[in-house]
Structure formats: C-alpha cells, structure tokens
C-alpha positions, 0 to 999 in steps of 0.5 A: 456469472461476473461479479464486477459492476461497469466502472466510470471512472471520475477524474477528481476525487469524488469526496468534496472534503478531498483536499488539493496539494498545490506544487511550486510554480515555476518554468515549464521545465528545466531551462537546462540539463538536469539528470537524476538517477531514480533507485527502484522501479516500484510505485514510488520509483514510477511515479518520481521518474515520471514527474521528473521525466515529464518536466525534461528531466534527464532520468535513468531508473534502476530496478533489480528485477527483471519486471518494473512493479517492484513489491507489485509486479508479476510476471510469466511463468513457463506454461502461459501461467502468471505469478505475482506477491499477492493480492493489491487493493486499489482503493478510491482514495488512492488519487495519486496512484490514480493520477500515475496510472491516467497517465497510460489509461485515462479513463482507468479502463485497465481497472474494475472494481469490485462488487463487495468486500466481505470479512469473514470470521472462522466462527463463520460471522462475515461483515459486508461493504457493498451497501454502507453509505460511503459519507461518514457519519453515515457510514459508522451509523450503518456499519454499526447497526448491520454488523453482525459482529458489533451487536449493540449492546457492545456499544455500552463497552466501547471506549468513547473518548478513545473512539472519538480519536478516530474522528479527531484527527489532523494531519500531520500533527495528531500523529505524535500522539500516538508515539510509543503506542502500539494498535493492539494498546490501542485497541485494547483501550477502545474496547470494541466487541471482540468480533468488531476487533478482529474484523474491522481492526486487526485486518488493517493492522496485518494488511501492513505485514505485522503483528497489532502488537508491532505495528504502530498505533498511528498507522491504524488510525490513520488508516481507519480515517482514511478508509472510513472515519474521514473519507467519503470515498467508501471502502470498496476498490478496484482491481487490475483486469489482468495481471500488474504488468500487463494491465499497469506498469509495462505501459507506464515503462513504455511511456517513459521510454517515450519521455526520453527516459532510460530503464535498466531492468535486472540491475542492482545498484551496489553503491551510492556516492555524494560528489562534489557536483552530484552523485556517482551510481556504481552497479555491477556493470558501470558508474554513472554520475547524476545531479541528484538521486531518487532512493526508492528501492525496497526497505532493506536495500535502501538501508544498505545503500544509506548505510554505505554513504561516505561523509560525517555531515551532522544531515547524513549522520543523522538519516544514517541513524534513522535508518538504522533504527528500522527494520522489516516485518515479518515475512508474508506467504503467498500461494498460487494454486491451479485447481482440477475444478472450480469454487463454488459460483457464490463465492466471492471474488476476495475474502478478508478471513480473520481467526483461522491458523494463518489466512488472512485472504483469499481470491478467486482470480479467474473472476477478475485476472483475465490470464487466469480466466483463460486457464480456467476456460481453458482447463476448467479450474479455479486459480486460487490465491491464498494470503498471510500477512503476517508469519513467523520469521523468513523461512525458505518454502521447502524448509520444515517451516516453510511446509508447515505454514504451506500446510495451515494455509491449504488447511484454511483454504479447505475450512473456507471453501470446504468444495475445494476438500477433493480437488487436485491442485493442477499446478502450484507457486509459492512464496515466502518473502520478508522485505516489507517495511515495519511500522513501529510503534517509535517516534513518528518524527524519527522515521526517515522523510522524503527530504533527508536534509542530504543535498540531491538525495531523496527518499521514496517509497511505503516507509518514508514518512509522509505528511498526509493520510496515505498508506501502503501503495498510495503513500509510495506514489505520494512520496514519489511525487514528492520526492521529485517535487522537491528536485524539480523546486530547486531548480525552479521548476513547476512541480505536480499538484497532488490531492489527498483524503481529507487531513481533518476528521469529523470533528474539526470540520465545522461548527458543530464537529468542534463543539462536539468535541469539546463535551467529548473529549477530555480537556487535555486531549483536545 
C-alpha cells in the first residue's frame, strides 16, 4: 500500500509569518546584450541560470558531470536501474527551490508527500512527526508530550536560557552569537535528555555530513528555527515521484534551452580570468569571454578556481583568504541495493536512525520512485538505500576501509530491518564521496558571501553565507537567485522576489513574546 497522500501544492507559503523578500525593480529585461557564465549545474547554478535567462541575459552553463543536478543528480545504469547520491527531502519551507521547480511543474505534481518521518534509535525508541501540529509553539508542546525520547522528567534538566535561544533568533544578526561554538557544545549546555539529543538534534547536524563537534552551533539553531521552532510549515516533506533528473532537472534544462541558454554537460572549467571588459572562462575545449560569472560549482572546485585567480586587489585577496580557510565535510556513504524479496509492508518509506554503527537513514525506494517501483513489480524485490552521513576520511569503496564501511551499513540494515537477513542482494551500487562543504565553527562573517566584492563575480551554493534562515538545498537555490539578482540590479533590471521562513523567533514576534523574553533570558543575552 502506498504511504503517500494526494497532494495539492500551495502557490504561496502556508506559514502566515513567512516573509516575502522583494527584489530590486527596474527594466523588465536587459536593454543591451549581457552574457553570464554559470559554472556548476546543480541547484544553485540552475537557479542563477533560470533567473538570468528569464530577464534576457545570454546564459552559458558549464557542468562537469554528464547530468544536471549537481550533488542532487541521478544517472541511469545499464540495465534500466538508476543511481543517485542519496535521499533528499524537499521540505515545505524550501520556498525558493519550489519556486524554481514550478517553472516546469506549476502544481508541483512531480513531488509527493511522505506520510511520516519516523526517527528510530538503536534501543527501539521511535519518534514520529505525522500527528504533530505545524504551528509553533503547539508543535514543541506536542513533541515533548508525545515523544518517548523526551520524558517529562527530563524537562527539569534542560538549561532554559539555552533552550529559549531556539525561539529567540533574529536573522542574520543572531548568527554571530555562536561564533566558535560547535553543535556538540551547544547540546552540552542545552542538557536535553540523551534520546532527544540524538534524535531531535544530532540528526540535524549529521544531515550536513558533519560530526557535531565540527559542525557550527549557528547552523544547528538555524535548522531548529527553520524546520521546527520558527516555522509553521511542519517537519514533513516531499520527494520526487521518480529519479531526480527525470522528475526535476531534465525538464528544467529544457526550460533553459527554450529561453536561449547554452548548456555544456561533461565540461569542466579549468580556469577563470578577470579581463578589462569582464571575464574569460577556460575549459579543455575553449576560451570564452563573458560580462560576468556566477561560480556555483561544488565547494572544492569553487575554491580551486578562486585560488587560481590572478590579481592583488584587496577584494580578491580577501576572497581568496576566506575561501582558503574553508574545508570539506567528512565523506558520506550511499549503498543502493536491489533485493530478492520485499521488506515488510509496514516499513516506512524513509526511516531516520541514530545510535547504530554508521546508518543514518534507510529508504524503501519502490514506495515513492517510479523506476524502483517498476523494478519491484518486475522482479519482486525491494530497492533499499542505506545512507551514512559522516564516515571517516575519504576512502576508495574497494579499499579495506571502504569495505568495512559497507559491512557496517549492511549489518545495521539487518538490525533495523531483520527480514533482510536471509535476502539475496541481486544488484548493488556503492558510493563514497567527500565533496560537501563543512559548516564549521569559524566566525559567520568569515564565510564567503554571494557578493564577492570582485566586479562581475558572484558566488552561489549551499556553502555560501546567506542572510536568511535557509540551509542545504534551499540555501543553494536562494543564493543562486541572489547572485542573479545582484547582477540584474547592476544592469538596472528587475530581479526575482524571494520568500523566507520568519526571520524572527517566537520571542520577538509579539508583545507577549517580548515580555517573556525579558523575564526568561539573562540580561546579557537579550
């Protein structure tokens, strides 16, 4: 039985406190020819390219992979199966990503909602978000009252001033408050019960492919605000009805072609050079000049291109220093398995896990992906995906360490889904990648922003500093639109309005909230 409900996608945020961020107003389209190279065909690059092409800019998009989608791409295998880099949840708070997807899917029919998002520990305790109200603070109260991992007696141990910080944010002003503090350190002073700490908090941190000791506290509290304490959209999410490229990115590529954009797949940019009139982009096959560049490649590739820029202006030197101080997160592992039999019918389509050797989540793909469902219908077995968000240093899948990671994930799978013990693995795909940026504890202002200060060069991606409460795929989409908007504003062309979850926490939204804040928070924290 399907675990999905019929879905009518809203045309606007359901949260009454969500904010519209108006763009600069000017001409409808560029009045003279403008050309922009967008480097990277992931979400950030696609957002920038779309925003520019819709305003008449001549866009050329370079993507090193054979498919669009970047780190959210999928690709076909030889025998009709497909593979990707792991499960991605399209939360209802992803307003700007959803706006991008509506270019080719106005009602978002190619997304469908997951009925629940259970989180399970190795002790068997499970939390669910299906019946929790969307609106804060009702969702907080319902979670605490109904969670087996958060006993009422645990409230006495919680550090209330630290807990109140989760509903006292102001974006982006509050973010520098957490400079130098890790998510683990924040959790230590928060003093949540151990079960709630693992399920409700560390799951968020590890979704950034980071150990909580290396992961910035500001990102953790931002995620809490965005998904739970500050937004009325809820914690449930949608997933594509088929693989990422079939459902999302290939149609968007067609949309860009129709608007005159040129897309070069399988083309790596080797160098950027600032010239008197603009920028020169060099690949193995060509050198082409543009008025401007949006650098939206993955973090490592972007840092390499930034480091290779010639010049000694203060703005460039500062940008290169900031980029050089960034580093990538630990590797993550994805195993996709085509099994000889199906798992139990009551297994959730997506299950988050905590406390196991390596497993962070397990997906039953035939429950929502059409290609996987076709395989199950034909061969009678489940298609399972195992995901470990942060493993050790990068390893070759065939190395001893790579095989140890695989063995641990398969052992965890049997512990979580015991019925897989006797099943045959009919086919398998195994990935170990380490190309995601680390949201570390260094000062927020030290991270590169969309505006580089270097004329004609903008940055976009999920590793780029954003002034709004956004993260992961939504940060990629938002910074892509912001990069395009900044270029369009310089050419006196109307940009694209954006939406954001509320930029103020509950304690800052009303007279009652501000009164509670004055009583509950120490004077120095107000």
